[in-house]
C-alpha positions as CSV (number, residue, x, y, z in Angstrom):
1,M,48.7,1.3,12.7
2,E,48.4,-1.1,15.6
3,T,45.0,-1.4,17.3
4,V,45.2,-0.7,21.1
5,S,42.7,-2.6,23.3
6,V,40.2,-0.7,25.4
7,S,41.9,-1.8,28.6
8,R,45.3,-0.5,27.4
9,R,43.7,2.8,26.4
10,V,42.1,3.1,29.9
11,K,45.5,2.4,31.5
12,L,47.2,5.0,29.3
13,A,44.5,7.6,30.0
14,W,44.8,6.9,33.8
15,R,48.6,7.4,33.5
16,V,48.1,10.7,31.6
17,L,45.8,11.9,34.4
18,L,48.3,11.0,37.2
19,D,51.7,11.7,35.6
20,A,52.2,15.3,34.4
21,A,55.5,14.5,32.8
22,F,54.0,11.6,30.8
23,A,51.1,13.8,29.8
24,G,53.5,16.4,28.5
25,Q,55.2,13.7,26.4
26,V,51.9,12.5,25.0
27,E,50.9,16.1,24.1
28,A,54.2,16.8,22.4
29,R,53.8,13.6,20.3
30,S,50.2,14.5,19.6
31,R,51.2,17.9,18.3
32,A,54.0,16.4,16.2
33,S,51.6,13.9,14.6
34,E,49.0,16.7,13.9
35,A,51.7,18.5,11.9
36,K,52.0,15.4,9.6
37,P,49.3,14.7,7.0
38,A,46.8,12.3,8.4
39,G,46.4,8.9,6.8
40,P,43.1,7.3,5.9
41,S,40.8,7.6,8.9
42,L,38.8,4.6,10.1
43,P,35.0,4.7,9.6
44,P,33.0,5.2,12.8
45,E,31.9,1.5,13.0
46,R,35.5,0.5,13.2
47,V,36.5,3.1,15.7
48,H,33.6,2.1,17.9
49,A,33.6,-1.6,17.1
50,S,34.1,-2.8,20.7
51,G,31.1,-0.8,21.9
52,L,29.0,-2.2,19.1
53,M,30.1,-5.7,19.9
54,L,29.1,-5.1,23.6
55,L,25.7,-3.8,22.4
56,A,25.4,-6.9,20.2
57,A,26.1,-9.2,23.3
58,L,23.5,-7.3,25.4
59,Q,21.0,-7.9,22.6
60,R,21.9,-11.5,22.1
61,E,21.9,-12.5,25.7
62,G,19.3,-10.2,27.1
63,R,17.3,-8.8,24.2
64,L,18.1,-5.3,25.5
65,I,17.5,-3.4,22.3
66,D,14.2,-5.3,21.7
67,F,13.1,-4.3,25.2
68,L,14.1,-0.7,25.0
69,Q,12.6,-0.2,21.5
70,Q,9.3,-1.7,22.6
71,D,6.6,0.8,23.6
72,V,5.6,-0.7,27.0
73,A,2.8,1.7,27.8
74,A,0.2,-0.7,26.6
75,F,1.5,-3.6,28.8
76,S,0.6,-4.3,32.4
77,D,3.2,-3.8,35.1
78,E,3.3,-7.5,35.6
79,E,4.1,-8.1,31.9
80,V,6.8,-5.4,31.9
81,G,8.2,-6.9,35.1
82,A,8.3,-10.4,33.7
83,A,10.1,-9.1,30.6
84,A,12.5,-7.0,32.6
85,R,13.6,-10.1,34.6
86,V,14.6,-11.9,31.4
87,V,16.4,-8.8,30.1
88,H,18.1,-8.2,33.5
89,A,19.4,-11.8,33.7
90,G,20.9,-11.8,30.2
91,C,22.4,-8.4,30.4
92,R,23.8,-9.1,33.9
93,T,25.6,-12.1,32.5
94,V,27.2,-10.0,29.7
95,L,28.2,-7.3,32.2
96,R,29.9,-9.8,34.4
97,Q,31.7,-11.5,31.5
98,S,32.9,-8.2,30.1
99,F,33.8,-6.2,33.2
100,E,35.0,-6.5,36.8
101,L,33.3,-3.6,38.5
102,E,33.9,-2.1,42.0
103,P,32.3,0.8,43.8
104,A,33.9,4.2,43.2
105,S,33.5,4.9,46.9
106,P,34.0,2.1,49.5
107,D,31.5,3.8,51.9
108,A,27.9,2.6,52.3
109,E,25.1,4.5,50.5
110,G,23.4,6.7,53.0
111,A,26.5,7.2,55.1
112,P,27.9,10.6,55.9
113,M,30.9,11.5,53.7
114,T,33.5,14.2,53.7
115,V,34.9,15.2,50.3
116,P,38.4,16.5,50.7
117,P,40.2,19.2,48.8
118,G,41.7,17.9,45.5
119,F,39.1,15.2,45.2
120,D,38.8,13.3,41.9
121,A,35.8,14.8,40.1
122,Q,35.5,11.8,37.9
123,R,35.0,9.5,40.9
124,I,32.9,11.9,43.0
125,R,30.0,14.0,41.6
126,L,28.7,16.7,43.9
127,T,24.9,17.4,43.9
128,G,22.7,19.7,45.9
129,N,23.8,23.0,47.3
130,I,27.4,23.3,46.2
131,S,29.1,26.4,47.5
132,G,32.4,27.3,49.0
133,Q,35.6,25.2,48.9
134,P,36.2,21.7,50.0
135,P,36.2,19.9,52.3
136,F,32.5,19.3,51.7
137,R,30.3,17.3,54.0
138,G,27.3,15.4,52.7
139,T,25.6,12.0,52.3
140,L,26.7,9.3,49.9
141,K,23.6,8.8,47.7
142,H,25.2,6.3,45.2
143,H,28.6,4.7,45.5
144,G,29.3,4.9,41.8
145,W,31.1,2.3,39.7
146,V,34.7,1.8,38.4
147,A,35.8,-0.8,35.9
148,R,38.7,-2.7,37.5
149,A,39.1,-5.0,34.5
150,I,37.7,-5.0,30.9
151,R,37.4,-8.1,28.8
152,L,36.0,-7.1,25.4
153,P,36.7,-9.3,22.5
154,A,38.9,-8.2,19.6
155,V,36.8,-7.5,16.5
156,S,37.6,-9.3,13.3
157,D,38.0,-7.2,10.2
158,A,35.8,-9.7,8.5
159,L,32.8,-8.8,10.7
160,D,30.6,-5.8,10.1
161,P,30.3,-4.4,13.7
162,R,27.2,-2.3,12.7
163,V,25.2,-5.6,12.6
164,I,24.0,-5.7,16.2
165,A,21.6,-8.6,15.6
166,P,21.0,-10.2,12.2
167,A,17.4,-10.7,10.9
168,E,16.2,-14.1,11.8
169,V,14.3,-16.1,9.1
170,E,12.7,-19.4,10.1
171,L,12.4,-21.8,7.2
172,P,9.6,-24.4,7.0
C-alpha cells in the first residue's frame, strides 16, 4: 500500500469536507474495503511516524521534551525564563521549517466579530454565553492558526520512529 503524505491527506480531508459528492465516493469505497479482509496493520509507531519525527526535531533543536519533563518548581523564575528562551528559539525554528502558518481569522485580536450562520466550527470556536442561532456577535480573543503548507520529512523504514532522542554517551 502506498504511503500518503500528511499534506496530501489534509488536502483530501478538506475536499471531503467541501464536496459532498466526493465524500459519498470516499464513503462508498471505505465501506467496500471494510467488507474485504484487512491486511496486516501497521504498528502505531509507523502510523504516527511523521508526528514522532516532528517531536524528535523539537527535542533536537529546542530540547522541548527535556524542558517539559523537568520539574521547574525548584527553579527561580529567572532560571525558567532563561531556559524557556533557548527552548522557544529552537522549537520556533522547527515550526517554521515544518509549517507555513496563517491566522484562522484575519481580524485583529480584541476586535468585534460577527459569526455568520453556517460558520466553520473547525475555524471558529465559540466561548462564553452561547445561546440562540447565528449570527453571533462577540470579541475575537485569539485569531487561531491554520497550516497553509506542511513540510514533514518522509520516514525511512530503516529508522525506528519511536526513538525521539538517542541516549548520549561521552567517551573519554
